[in-house]
Legacy VTK file of the C-alpha trace (Angstrom):
# vtk DataFile Version 3.0
C-alpha trace
ASCII
DATASET POLYDATA
POINTS 241 float
0.000 0.000 0.000
1.552 3.261 -1.117
1.998 6.017 1.338
-0.076 9.099 0.692
1.766 12.364 0.283
1.669 14.546 3.348
-0.769 17.429 3.091
1.139 20.630 2.625
-0.076 23.466 4.806
-1.520 26.311 2.801
0.466 29.495 2.895
-1.254 32.166 4.906
-2.560 35.048 2.861
-0.452 38.081 3.757
-2.411 40.748 5.555
-2.830 43.996 3.732
-1.201 47.063 5.148
-3.245 49.932 6.550
-2.383 52.003 3.457
-3.598 49.215 1.152
-6.868 48.842 3.083
-7.438 52.614 2.991
-6.766 52.750 -0.753
-9.203 49.876 -1.349
-11.871 51.625 0.743
-11.411 54.879 -1.198
-11.745 53.034 -4.511
-14.915 51.352 -3.215
-16.355 54.733 -2.230
-15.450 56.294 -5.586
-17.065 53.412 -7.497
-20.162 53.638 -5.285
-20.405 57.402 -5.804
-20.304 56.879 -9.584
-23.087 54.283 -9.301
-25.245 56.613 -7.170
-24.867 59.527 -9.625
-25.558 57.243 -12.573
-28.627 55.543 -11.074
-30.056 58.553 -9.214
-28.634 62.046 -9.686
-25.779 64.319 -8.705
-28.023 66.154 -6.224
-28.864 62.907 -4.413
-25.212 61.954 -4.071
-24.640 63.194 -0.512
-22.148 61.888 2.027
-25.077 60.276 3.866
-26.385 58.567 0.705
-22.891 57.411 -0.217
-22.416 55.930 3.282
-25.760 54.121 3.072
-25.037 52.733 -0.405
-21.496 51.672 0.524
-22.563 50.017 3.788
-20.541 52.404 5.931
-21.176 55.187 8.402
-21.073 58.845 7.402
-18.153 59.327 9.794
-16.187 56.545 8.091
-16.804 58.126 4.677
-15.666 61.548 5.922
-12.509 59.961 7.274
-11.528 59.370 3.631
-13.302 62.327 1.965
-13.991 65.250 4.250
-16.521 66.861 1.893
-18.589 66.168 -1.201
-16.383 68.595 -3.156
-13.214 66.627 -2.336
-14.996 63.378 -3.227
-16.178 64.796 -6.566
-12.640 65.837 -7.473
-11.440 62.285 -6.876
-14.405 60.858 -8.785
-13.633 63.081 -11.778
-9.973 62.055 -11.725
-11.054 58.411 -11.695
-13.518 58.936 -14.561
-10.896 60.666 -16.707
-8.247 58.026 -15.969
-10.644 55.171 -16.748
-11.482 56.827 -20.074
-7.911 56.850 -21.331
-7.703 54.008 -23.828
-4.805 55.376 -25.855
-3.788 52.100 -27.449
-7.335 51.340 -28.614
-8.504 54.866 -29.401
-5.917 55.788 -32.033
-5.697 53.653 -35.200
-2.443 53.277 -37.106
-1.536 56.317 -39.208
-0.532 53.958 -42.051
-4.178 53.044 -42.746
-6.004 54.763 -45.604
-7.815 57.934 -44.435
-11.378 56.531 -44.766
-10.545 53.408 -42.761
-8.505 55.369 -40.222
-11.230 57.975 -39.719
-13.972 55.363 -39.344
-11.956 53.400 -36.783
-11.171 56.530 -34.767
-14.748 57.870 -34.704
-16.287 54.565 -33.672
-13.537 53.843 -31.109
-13.919 57.316 -29.575
-17.673 56.829 -29.375
-17.592 53.321 -27.904
-14.696 53.879 -25.490
-15.432 57.414 -24.293
-18.576 59.250 -25.336
-21.112 56.394 -25.206
-19.907 55.236 -21.798
-22.045 55.934 -18.699
-19.017 57.590 -17.061
-19.211 60.372 -19.686
-22.700 61.364 -18.513
-21.637 61.011 -14.873
-18.721 63.388 -15.472
-21.000 65.980 -17.085
-23.473 65.670 -14.231
-20.607 66.577 -11.909
-19.430 69.442 -14.158
-22.899 70.969 -14.197
-23.586 70.287 -10.536
-20.391 71.963 -9.314
-20.794 75.285 -11.124
-20.788 77.205 -7.833
-17.825 75.393 -6.258
-14.594 77.189 -7.269
-12.265 74.502 -5.917
-13.962 71.810 -7.998
-14.063 74.041 -11.084
-10.334 74.680 -10.764
-9.733 70.932 -10.516
-11.942 70.343 -13.554
-10.052 72.976 -15.565
-6.724 71.299 -14.769
-8.038 67.847 -15.690
-9.547 69.085 -18.944
-6.378 70.949 -19.892
-4.316 67.780 -19.504
-6.884 65.636 -21.309
-7.299 68.118 -24.180
-3.527 68.221 -24.731
-3.411 64.416 -24.876
-6.346 64.198 -27.272
-4.881 66.900 -29.510
-1.520 65.114 -29.723
-3.186 61.766 -30.423
-5.460 63.221 -33.103
-2.703 64.893 -35.112
-0.392 61.889 -34.723
-3.176 59.754 -36.169
-4.066 62.244 -38.925
-0.748 63.912 -39.824
-2.258 65.134 -43.117
-4.207 67.711 -41.125
-1.222 69.369 -39.465
-0.609 71.549 -42.530
-4.112 73.003 -42.541
-4.372 76.606 -41.418
-7.671 75.861 -39.646
-6.503 72.611 -38.031
-7.319 73.799 -34.485
-10.831 74.828 -35.506
-11.343 71.460 -37.213
-10.058 69.626 -34.133
-12.580 71.531 -32.021
-15.357 70.694 -34.473
-14.611 66.950 -34.326
-14.587 66.701 -30.544
-17.495 69.120 -30.082
-19.546 66.873 -32.352
-18.640 63.763 -30.363
-19.389 65.520 -27.061
-22.723 66.761 -28.396
-23.750 63.276 -29.488
-22.709 61.983 -26.080
-24.763 64.594 -24.231
-27.829 63.743 -26.315
-27.955 60.529 -24.287
-29.371 62.645 -21.452
-32.518 63.100 -23.547
-32.684 59.670 -25.151
-35.107 56.969 -23.940
-33.500 54.157 -21.982
-34.419 51.673 -24.711
-33.390 52.971 -28.121
-35.295 51.852 -31.179
-33.614 50.638 -34.402
-34.384 53.923 -36.168
-32.619 55.969 -33.486
-29.559 53.716 -33.550
-29.401 53.831 -37.348
-29.567 57.642 -37.309
-26.851 57.755 -34.689
-24.529 55.501 -36.695
-25.194 57.633 -39.777
-24.064 60.749 -37.871
-20.840 59.048 -36.801
-20.206 57.946 -40.382
-20.767 61.511 -41.616
-18.152 62.738 -39.141
-15.722 60.024 -40.256
-16.331 60.979 -43.889
-15.603 64.623 -43.118
-12.287 63.742 -41.436
-11.288 61.466 -44.326
-12.154 64.128 -46.913
-10.043 66.725 -45.109
-7.109 64.296 -45.000
-7.383 63.528 -48.698
-7.652 67.110 -49.893
-4.317 68.130 -48.347
-3.301 71.577 -47.154
-4.282 73.120 -50.464
-7.950 72.573 -49.706
-7.767 74.893 -46.709
-6.092 77.572 -48.835
-8.778 77.238 -51.503
-11.529 77.635 -48.917
-9.759 80.698 -47.536
-9.656 82.242 -51.026
-13.352 81.464 -51.488
-14.236 83.167 -48.207
-12.154 86.194 -49.204
-13.901 86.365 -52.574
-17.333 86.205 -50.946
-16.525 89.097 -48.628
-15.316 91.438 -51.378
-17.605 94.379 -52.102
-18.973 94.067 -55.670
-17.906 96.851 -58.047
-20.187 98.547 -60.576
-19.181 96.165 -63.350
-19.659 93.016 -61.277
-22.670 90.823 -61.839
-24.896 90.361 -58.754
LINES 1 242
241 0 1 2 3 4 5 6 7 8 9 10 11 12 13 14 15 16 17 18 19 20 21 22 23 24 25 26 27 28 29 30 31 32 33 34 35 36 37 38 39 40 41 42 43 44 45 46 47 48 49 50 51 52 53 54 55 56 57 58 59 60 61 62 63 64 65 66 67 68 69 70 71 72 73 74 75 76 77 78 79 80 81 82 83 84 85 86 87 88 89 90 91 92 93 94 95 96 97 98 99 100 101 102 103 104 105 106 107 108 109 110 111 112 113 114 115 116 117 118 119 120 121 122 123 124 125 126 127 128 129 130 131 132 133 134 135 136 137 138 139 140 141 142 143 144 145 146 147 148 149 150 151 152 153 154 155 156 157 158 159 160 161 162 163 164 165 166 167 168 169 170 171 172 173 174 175 176 177 178 179 180 181 182 183 184 185 186 187 188 189 190 191 192 193 194 195 196 197 198 199 200 201 202 203 204 205 206 207 208 209 210 211 212 213 214 215 216 217 218 219 220 221 222 223 224 225 226 227 228 229 230 231 232 233 234 235 236 237 238 239 240
């Protein structure tokens, strides 16, 4: 009869440090705050409601976040960080402009603007209009994010860097995506096929616009500038109306 192998004692799971436990609690509170804002509203997201939803006391929550303003600043930082999908957002610049533009527009929509965290962030932006410390934090976050998005966009579409109106076009692209994202605030919870088809068509129009600008080169911007100049000239007596 063969001898059975002795049972090896299981290694004890190392206890987490106080700093690790505190960090985990803060992350739990941030995630819970995002859920409360998403499922209810920014106004209902109080320290008391957060404590109730997280299964903690208000005093325990305030040990980590002394005020709603401080909590909202951390929530915004978390939302922005979770939205950074640099490797997936920017397609290879070697792709043809139509394919590159389509991949970028749909990736930006699916990874950033269609995500619930986008609406949560805007709920916080709008709800903190009268809190200077939060607004200052928001301005700093947006400045960093805008610089990253600008660099990624022109690295992905280098054809656009020679356009005189490249900054205006950049603003147009991201304003369009933000606007489509904010429309979710007014969209029924269950979208019908017609709404989804119209939405996809809008994204494809934006992709087509980006591709067309890439393919026309810098000369297209100069031609448009000449056309605008011609339209603003005052007609002389011999000119036809």
